[in-house]
C-alpha positions in Angstrom: 125.8 89.0 56.9 122.3 89.5 58.0 121.6 90.4 62.0 118.4 89.0 63.3 116.8 89.9 66.1 113.6 87.9 67.1 111.6 89.4 71.0 110.3 87.1 73.4 108.1 87.3 76.3 108.5 85.1 79.1 105.3 84.2 80.5 103.9 81.4 82.7 102.3 78.7 81.6 98.6 78.9 80.4 97.4 75.1 80.7 98.4 75.5 84.5 96.6 78.1 85.7 94.2 77.2 88.4 91.1 79.2 88.7 90.1 80.1 92.4 86.4 79.3 92.6 85.7 81.9 95.4 87.2 85.0 94.3 87.6 83.4 90.3 91.3 84.5 90.5 93.6 83.1 89.1 96.6 81.0 90.8 99.7 82.5 89.2 102.1 81.7 92.0 104.8 78.5 91.5 103.4 78.1 87.9 106.6 77.2 85.1 107.2 79.7 82.6 107.9 79.1 79.2 107.8 81.3 75.6 104.5 82.1 74.6 103.7 80.2 71.0 103.8 83.0 68.6 107.2 84.2 70.3 108.2 80.5 68.7 107.2 81.5 66.0 108.8 84.9 64.7 112.6 82.7 66.0 111.6 79.5 63.8 111.5 82.1 61.3 114.2 84.2 62.3 116.2 80.8 62.2 114.8 79.5 58.6 116.3 83.4 57.6 119.9 82.5 59.4 119.3 78.9 57.3 118.8 80.1 53.8 120.4 83.0 53.3 123.1 82.4 56.6 122.0 85.6 59.3 123.2 85.7 63.0 120.5 85.0 65.2 120.0 86.6 68.9 117.5 86.3 71.0 116.1 89.4 73.3 114.0 89.1 76.2 112.7 91.1 79.4 111.7 88.8 82.6 112.6 87.1 86.1 115.1 85.5 86.8 114.0 82.0 85.5 114.9 83.0 81.9 117.9 82.2 82.2 117.2 78.6 82.1 114.1 79.3 80.0 116.4 81.3 76.9 117.8 78.1 76.3 114.8 76.5 74.2 115.7 79.4 71.7 119.6 78.6 71.3 118.1 74.8 71.3 116.3 76.2 68.6 118.6 77.7 66.6 119.6 81.3 67.7 123.1 82.0 67.9 123.1 84.6 71.2 120.7 85.7 73.8 120.3 88.6 75.5 117.8 88.8 78.7 117.5 91.6 81.2 116.9 90.3 84.2 115.4 93.0 86.6 112.9 92.9 89.4 112.5 96.1 88.7 110.8 94.9 85.9 107.8 92.9 87.0 104.1 94.7 86.1 105.9 96.9 83.7 103.5 97.7 81.0 104.2 97.4 77.1 104.9 101.0 77.0 108.1 100.2 79.5 109.1 96.9 78.3 109.4 98.1 74.7 111.6 100.6 76.5 113.3 98.6 78.1 114.1 96.4 74.7 115.1 99.6 71.9 117.8 100.2 74.8 118.8 96.4 74.9 118.2 96.4 70.6 121.2 99.1 71.1 123.1 97.9 72.7 123.7 95.0 69.9 122.9 97.0 67.3 123.4 96.8 64.1 120.7 94.9 62.9 118.7 94.5 59.6 115.3 92.3 60.8 113.7 92.9 64.7 110.8 90.0 64.1 108.2 89.9 67.2 104.9 87.9 68.0 101.5 89.9 67.3 100.2 89.3 70.4 101.7 87.5 73.8 100.2 84.5 75.2 99.4 86.2 78.3 97.2 89.4 77.7 97.3 90.1 73.7 97.9 93.9 73.7 99.6 93.4 70.2 101.4 96.9 71.1 105.4 95.7 71.2 106.0 96.1 68.1 104.3 99.2 66.8 106.5 101.2 70.3 109.8 99.1 69.1 109.7 100.8 65.4 108.2 103.9 66.8 110.6 104.0 69.4 113.3 103.3 66.4 112.3 105.2 64.0 111.8 102.4 61.7 109.7 100.8 59.6 106.8 97.9 60.1 105.2 95.5 58.9 102.1 94.0 61.2 100.5 90.3 60.5 103.0 88.8 58.9 102.0 84.9 57.6 104.5 84.9 54.8 107.9 86.2 54.9 110.9 86.4 51.8 114.0 88.8 51.7 116.0 89.6 48.8 119.1 91.1 48.8 118.3 94.7 50.8 114.3 94.0 50.8 111.7 92.2 52.6 108.1 90.4 50.8 105.8 89.5 53.4 101.7 89.0 53.2 99.7 90.7 55.4 96.8 88.3 57.0 94.4 91.4 57.3 91.3 88.9 57.9 89.2 90.2 54.8 91.6 89.5 52.6 95.5 89.2 51.9 97.8 91.6 51.4 101.5 91.8 49.4 103.9 94.3 50.9 107.5 95.5 50.3 110.0 97.4 52.9 113.5 97.7 52.9 116.1 97.1 56.1 116.2 97.6 58.8 112.9 96.7 59.9 110.6 95.5 62.4 107.6 92.8 61.3 105.0 90.9 63.7 104.3 87.2 62.9 100.9 85.6 63.2 100.9 81.8 64.1 100.2 81.0 60.6 103.6 81.7 59.1 105.4 78.6 60.1 104.9 75.3 63.1 107.6 76.0 65.1 110.3 73.2 65.4 111.2 70.8 68.6 115.1 71.0 69.7 116.8 67.7 69.4 118.6 66.4 72.6 121.6 67.2 71.2 121.2 71.0 70.4 119.7 71.5 74.2 122.6 69.8 75.6 124.6 72.5 73.1 122.4 75.3 74.3 124.1 75.9 77.3 127.5 75.9 75.1 126.3 79.3 73.4 126.4 83.4 74.2 124.5 84.2 77.0 124.2 87.6 78.1 123.0 88.4 80.6 122.2 92.6 81.7 120.6 94.6 84.7 118.5 98.2 84.1 121.5 100.1 84.9 123.6 98.4 81.9 121.4 99.8 80.0 120.8 103.1 81.8 117.5 102.6 82.6 116.0 103.6 86.3 114.0 101.3 88.1 111.7 104.3 89.1 110.8 104.1 84.9 109.7 100.7 84.8 107.5 98.3 86.6 103.9 98.9 88.2 104.2 101.6 89.9 105.7 103.5 87.1 102.9 103.2 84.4 99.7 105.4 84.4 97.9 102.0 83.6 96.0 100.6 87.1 95.0 97.1 87.1 91.4 97.1 89.0 90.4 92.5 88.6 92.0 89.5 86.6 89.5 87.4 87.5 87.9 84.5 85.2 84.5 84.8 83.8 81.6 84.0 86.0 79.7 80.1 84.9 77.6 78.7 87.2 76.8 75.0 86.7 73.1 73.5 85.9 73.6 70.7 87.4 71.7 68.5 85.5 71.9 64.6 86.5 71.0 62.3 83.4 70.0 59.0 84.9 68.6 56.0 83.4 68.9 53.7 80.1 72.5 54.6 78.1 70.7 55.5 74.6 67.6 57.1 76.1 70.2 59.4 78.1 72.2 60.2 75.7 69.7 61.0 73.0 68.0 63.4 76.8 71.6 65.0 76.5 72.0 65.6 73.4 68.4 67.6 73.0 69.5 69.4 76.0 72.5 70.6 74.7 71.0 72.2 71.2 68.6 73.7 73.5 71.4 75.0 75.4 73.4 76.1 71.8 76.2 74.1 72.8 75.6 71.8 69.6 76.8 73.2 66.2 
């Protein structure tokens, strides 16, 4: 039976981020967490492979203690088991440390046939995790996948390279990063959500994976984030008053001059 691993990242709900007016810094404390859209695309594709070929689907993620609740959605969508790494030392890890942690977990649950990841995360969209995992596992990789099919031991994928589409083939085991065009993630029905907590959930710490706390986290990263602020936005404060038809016409004319209309 095929074993497909979907790597998913826990991120804050970007729709609920507020920006401090004086500093333009995002307020992240207390926000709910969820899996990013392209992570769900990766999981959806894994579940579709399961439905067509009879595969086992494992969800793998690294995050905070809230991940124990977040991962239930992935199990409800059709994953057979979840393997999560929960350790406070992981907070602030860069892509290198995150990929290393994922690889250590993959080695714990291998063998695998296919590893699926989103092309980019919903928060910083670095697009590095898939490539780093493939490099450390010495596995072939297909990127920007918008269509994927499996026949015997071969994966055929359509890659979106902006100006054209490219069809490539590779033998498993391999790593593939998917784009949002590959599918539309399903909404888990209530019955599946209620049953999700009964599925296997493996919770590991860094110690379980043989990783030292000094190898992860912001302190271990050579990258320093100097600032994280929203773009400067200045309001002109123009007020239109008078007859509705006339003011609407003035508004449209003003927006046109600002280049806000196509």
